N, C-alpha and C positions, 0 to 999 in steps of 0.2 A: 586458161583464161582467168584473170583475177576477178574478184567479185565486183568491183566498180564497173568494169567493162561488161560483165554478165548482167548486172543490174540495168545498165544503160540499154543493152539489147532487149532485155525483158520489158522495160518501160516503153521503148519504141514499138515493139511488137504489140503490146497491150493497147497502146494508143491507136495504132493502125487498125487493129481488129474492132475496137469500139467505134472508131470512125466509120468503118465499113458497115457495121451493123446499123449505125444511125442513118447512113446514106440509104441503105436498103429499106429501112423503115419509111424514110421520107419519100422515096421513089416507088414504093410498093413493088420491090423486086426481091428475088431470092437472096437471103433466106427468110425475109419478112413474110413471104407467102406461105411459109411452113413454120407456124409459131413454135412448135416443139423444138425444131432445130434452132430457131432464132434464140429462144430463151436458154436452151442448153449451151449455146456458144456464149451468151452473155454471162451466165453463171460461171462458166469455165474461165472466161477472160477476166473476171473479177477475182476468182479464188486462186488460180494457179500462181500469178505473180506474188500475191501475199504469202502463199506457202513457200515460195522461193526466198522472199525477203526474211520471213520469220524464222526459217530454219538455218540461216547463215550464221557461222561462227558459234555453233553450239558445241560445247565441250563434250568430247567422247560420244558424239553422235556418229555412228558409222555412215560411211558414204552410201552404202547400199540402202540403209534405212532412210536416208534423206531422199535419194532418188525414188525409192519405192513410195514414200509419202507424197512426193509431188505428183507422181503418176496416179496414185490412189485418189488424190484430190481432184485431178483432172477428170477421172472417170466418175467419181462420186458426184461432183457438182454438175457435170454435164447431165448425169442421170436425174439429179434433183431438179434441174432446170427443165428438162424435157417433161418430167412428171408434173411439175407445177403448171406448165402450159396445158398439159392434157387435162389435169384436174380442173383447171380454170375454164375448160370447155371452149378454148380459143378457136374460133372459126374464121377469124380474119386477122389482118396484120395489126389491128388496133387492140392488141393484147395488153391488158392492164395487170400489173403485179401487185399483190397485196403487200403493204409495208410490213405487216407482221411476219409473213412468210420469208421475205428477204432478210429482215432483221434476225429472225431465228436462224437462218442459214449462215449468216455472218457470225453470230454468237457460237454456233456449232463449230465453225472453222477455227475461230480464235481459241476457244477452250480446248479443242482436240489437239491443236498444234502445241499449246502449252503442256498438255499431258505427254505428248510425244517428246518434247524437249526435256521434260523432267524425268523421263524413264531411263533407268540405268540398264542397258542391254546386257552388260556383263553380270551384274548381280540379279537381273530380271525382277526388278522392283522399282517403284517410284522413289525418288529422293526429293523430299519436299523443298530443300533449300534451292535445288536446281529449278524445280517447277516455279517456285516463287520468283527467283531472279529473272528467268527468261520470260515469264508471263508479264511482269512489270516492265521489263526491257522492251518487249514487243508493243505493249500498250503505249508507252511513252513515245516510241518510234512512230507509231500510227498517228498519234495526236500531233507530233512534230511535223510529220509529212503533210497532213492537211493544213496545218498552220503555214507551212512553207508554200503550199499551193496557193493559199489565200494571199500571202504576201507577194508572190511572183505576179499573180494576176492583178493585184492592186497596182504594182509598179508598171505593168504593161498598159493598163488602162490609163494611168496617170500620164505616162509618156506619150501614148497615142493621143490623149486629149490635148497635151501640150503642143504636139505637132499639128493637130487640127486647127489650133489657134492661128497658125501662120499659113493655113491653106493646104497643108500636106494631109490629105484625107486617106491615102492608101494604107497607112499604118493601122489606123482604126479599123478599116474595112478588112484588112488581112487578119488581125488577131481575132476578129469575130467569126471568121469562117471555121466551120467544124473541122476541115482538113488540117487546120493549124492548131485549133484548140485541143483536140483529143491527143495527138502525139506529144504536144508540149506538156500537157498535164501529166501524161504517163512518164515522161522523162523527169519532170520535177519530183514526182513521187519517188521514182527510183533514186534520184540524187539525194533526196532527203534521207532515205533509208541507208544509203551508202555512207553519207556523212555521219549519221548517227552511230553506225557500227564502227566507223573508223575512230570515233571519239567516245569509246565505251565509258571512259572515266566521267565524262560530262553527264551521260545518261544516268550513271550510278549516283552522281552527286544530286541531280534533280530528284531522283527517287528518294534518297535518304532525307533530303530537305522536306519534301512533301509529306512523307510518312511521319517524320518527327513532329510536324505541326499538327497533323490529324490525330496522332496518338493521344494527345491531351484532351481531345473532345470525347473520348470514350467514357471517362468517369461522369461527365455531364449527362450523356445519353442514358447511361445505366441508372443514374440518380433519378431521372424522370421516369424510367421504367418502373423502378421500385416504388416511387411516389404514386404513380398511376395505379399500380396493383393494390397498394394499401388504401387508396381512396375508393376503390370499387365497391366495397361493402356499404359505403355511405351514399354513393352517387347512383349505383345501379347501372344497368346497361341500356335502359330505354332510350335515353338521349343519344347514346352512341349509335344504336341501330337506326334511329330516325334519320341520321345523316345519309343513309343509303350508300355510303362510301367507306364504311368502317373497315372492311377487309383491306381495301386499298391503302388507307392511311396506316393501319397497323403493320402491314407487310412492308410499306415504305420505311416506317420507323425501324423495323427489324433489319432492313437492308443497311440502314445507317449504322446500327449496332455491329453488324457483321463487318462492315467496311472499317470502322474505327478499331475494332478488335484486331483485325489483320494488320492495320497500320502499327499498332503497338507490338504485336507479336513478330512481325516481319518474317524472317526466315527461321525463327526459333532459336537462334544462336545468341540473342542479346540478353537472355535471362529475364530478370524481373524489371519491367519497364517503369514502375513507380516505387515509392517507398513501400516497405513490406506490408504495412497495415492497409494501404490503398490498393495494392495489388491483390491482397486476399479479399478485400471488400468487392472489387470488380468481379472476381470469380464468383463470389456468393450472389452478387446482383444478377448474374446471368440466369439464375433460377426464376427470376421474375419474367424473363423473356419467354419461358415456357407457357406462362399464363397468357401473355400477349398473343403468341401463336395459336394457342387453343381457342381464344375468343375470335381471332381472325378466321379460323376454320368455321366457327359457329356462325359468324356473320356471313361468310361465303355460302354456307349451307342454307341460311335463310333466303339469300338472294336466289339460289338455285331452286329452292322449293317453290318460289312464286312463279317466275316466268320460265323456269327450266334452264337447261344447259345452253350455252352459246359458245362460239369460238373464243370470245373474250373471257368467259368464265372457265373454259378449259385451260387457257393460258394462266389464268389466276390460280387454278388448282395446282398447276405445275409449280408456280412460284410459292404457293403455300406448302407444298410438299418439301421443296428445298428449304424453306424457312424452318419447317419442323426438324429436318435433318441437322441444320446448323444449330438450332436452339437446343436440341437434345445432346448433340455432341459437345457443344461448348459448355453446357451446364454440367455435364459429367466430369469436366475437368476439375470441379471442386473436390472430387474424391481422389485426386492425384496431386497432393500438396507439394510433391518434390519439385515440380516445375510450374511456372505460371502458364495457365491455359494449355496444359500438356496435350489435349486432344484436338487442338485446332488443326494441326497438320493432317492427321488421318481423316478428320471430318471434312476438310476442304477437298482432299483427294476423292473421298467417297461422293461428295456432292457434285464434283466436276464430272466424274464418270456417270453418275445418275443423270445429270443434265444432258450430257452428250447422247446417251442412249434414248432418253425421252424425246429430245429434239429430232433425232434420227427417225424414231418411230412416228412422231406426229407430222413429219414432213414427207414421209414415204407412204407407199400404198398399204403398208402393214396396219397402221392405225392413223390414217390421215385425219388431221384435225377437222377439216371441212366435212368429211364423211361422218365422223363421230357427232359433230354439231348438228348436222342435218337429221341424222337418225334420232338423236335425242330430242330435237325440236318437234319432229313429227310424232314421236311417241308421247311427248308431253301434251301437245294440243289434242291428240286423239283421246287421251285419258281424261281430259278436262270436261268431257261430256257436253260439248257445245258451248261452254262458257268462254272459251278462247278459240281463235281461229289461226291458221298458219300465217306466218309473216310472208306474204306473197312477194314483196319486193326483195326480201333477203333470199328467198328460194330462187327467184328468177335472175337476180342481178349480182348477188354477193356470195353465192355458194358454189358457183361453177357447175361442173358436170353433175355432181351429186344432188344439187338442188334441182336441176332440170330433170333428172331421173325421178326424184321425189314428186315433182309436179306431174310428170307423165303417169306415175302410179295413181295419184289423186284424181287426175282427169279421167282415168279409167274406172274410178270408183273404189280402188283398193284402199282399205283402211279408213274410208270416210264414215263418220258416225251417222246413224240413222237420223234423218230429218235435216241434214245439212246440205247446202248446195255447193260444197267445195269442188265437186267435179267441174261445174261450170266456171267457177272462179279460177281453178287451176288451168283450164283450157284457155281462158282469157289471158292469163299471165304468160302462158307459153306463146301465145300469138303476138305478144308485144315485141316490137322491133326496137324500142327505145325505152330507157328507164322512165322517161317522162311522157310515154305514150298513154295519155289519159283521155281516151275517146269517151264522149258522153254516153251514158247508159240509156238503154231503152226503158222508159219508165211508164208503168201502167198503174191503174188505181190499186190493183192487188199488190204491186211492188211497194207503193206508198204505205199501204196498211201494214206490210211486213217489216219495212225498214225504219219506220218512225212510230214511236209511242208518244202520244201527245198528253201533256198535263196542263191544267187539271183535267180530270176525267170528264168525259162528255164533250170536250172540245175536239176539233179536228183541224188539220192543216188548212190554212187560208187558201181559198180557191186560186187566187192569183199566184201564190207560192207554188202550188201544185202544177199549175199551167206552165209556169216558168221552167220547172224541172222537166216536165214532159216535152217542152219545146226544145230541149237540148241545151238551155242556158244554165249550166250547172257549175257552181263554184266547186273548188277542189274539196272543201269541207263536206259538201253534199255528196260528191262522188265517193268520198271515203266511207260515208254511211251506206251508200248504195252497194258498195263492195264488201261491207262487213257481214259477218255471219249472224250477228245479233242486232236487234233494233237499237237505234239511237234515240235517247230521250229528248223530247222537245217540250219547252215550256213557253206558253203564250200569255202575254199580259202587257199592260201599259207601264213601261218603266220610266218614261219621261213626262208623263202627265199631259200628253198632247191629245188624248182621246183615241189614239190608234194603238193597236197591239204591236208589240215587238216580239221577235222570235229568238229564243235562246236554244241553240243546238249543242247538245252535249255528246261526247264520244264515250262509248262503252269502255270501261276498264281504264280510263285515263284520269281518274280522280275528279275533283270538281273543277273542270275546265271545259270551255267550249267557245262558240262563236255567237256574236250578236248580229242578227239580221233586222234591217229596218226597211219598210216599204216606202219607196219614193213614187213619183208620178209614173215612172216608166217601168221599174222593176224592183225586186228585193235585192238589197246590197248588204254585203258584210261590212259593217261599220265599226266593229270592235270585237272585244272578247270578254269573257268572264273567267276569272282565274280562281285558283284554289287557295288564295291568300286567306289565312286564318282558319281554314277548314282542317280539322284534325281527324275526323272520322272517315272511314272508307266510303267511297262513292256508292250511294244507294239511290237509284233513280226514283223509287217509290216515294222518297221524302219530298220530291218536287210537288206532290199532291197538296201539301200544306204550305207551300211557299207563298210569301207575301212580299209586296214591294215596300221597302223602307226608305225613309228620307236619308239623304247623305248626312253623316255625322259632322263632316267638315265641308264647308263650301270652297269653291275655287276662288283664287285671287286673280282679278283682272288688272293687268298692267299694260297700258297703252294698246289695248285691243288684244293682248296676249293672255291666254288662259294658263294660269299656274295651278296645277292640280295638287292638292295636299293629300299625302298618304302617310298614315301613322304606322310606325313599326308595331308588330304584333307584341 
């Protein structure tokens, strides 16, 4: 069977399987009633066709190796899918997949296939020029396939819409049916890969054009890296760290530098991509990226030290580790002046292998990222000595089986610090049947005394406000305080000069931000908020003791009955 026919069969089978899985989900029939089987089939249906497409027309790839790889991806991704559903604690057909897990599985597949295509089985080593060529080829084919899918569906909807104008509705009704949509999409993807492989010269031309354009952006990126490092002694890092996204921005900049360096290096056969002086300057400039990565690690460490580890920060740590490998490997090329960036090839291979191993560990039971994140979160809040409490919503709804097991342990009193009512809150979280299941709390006078600290000292919660809470009429801001492990600060005072007190409710650990409550004839209503605009110091509730009401520095502008509020930038 030639590969176009094989691709057509693969696309048709993939579309049929995906349609069957969708239909089972919609009708609540098997395999949707067994989430582990359902997700295993979904992962396999997405991975195996791509493995077939990506490994076609690979020079000197043994037939046995290709067949073994396709079989391995079938088993591997079915196992990953089943474990993902198990770890998500899927107890019904409404299983939700985390985007990060699915994206990581796709990256694992793409990079591992590139490593397979670049491996020389005769010499038993990787050949970088092959790895580079086939990785770029597969990437371009993948983008082309999705572009072709979009174009085909655009034409289908345009044609069906045209037919609808003359009363022929069945065309539009037909293309919108899943039994039509899934198989057609699978066939279009297969056709796009087949056409791209049949016209390899076109793919190569697109690649060379794109790389040539991007290669000339490398000197500009490295110029800014050097300029940034030289300016650091004069600017300091305080402003950078205040952004609270320093690590993300610097790792993103590092990714651009790596991308443009590879665009200039290509398969390593082109020699010096720039004039001699500029080529040497770009090599030397890579030393500045070591500083960028080091400060990115510093910024990430500061974020971890405050709220602790999370799934997002674990992924960020993996990205930072890869950035360190790239920065060190590329910078060491300066000491090999015989060729431009001589260590790009071995560094890229090492980083690709490291990435695949890390993703395999984080997606598998060996070191599952949810299990690590939950364990780190519980350890962090336990060691905080009551100043922080567990993220109940994350443990109940975003961390799957491992979060539920952690809640069960807390509800039994395991690891709960002395004086904390975490066991009760954990049991309440476990009893929730919906993410938004916020039943009113039973409020007593003792609860009010424990959950709210009123300022100025000597004041107490207004009786009508307390009665409203005890009567079950609780805004979500109030419920948040009732469920917190520490008291919420409350400030009472007349803010608008009407002779009646307003109530500012602050949240512990959330900087200078909170909600404004005002008493009406019937009840207390949340009518606004107070923000941390202009506040630079850490939130300290005790400072509310000396708070005073100040007049507005700028008045509002009234235009035809509309209020325009003036707010001056800090």
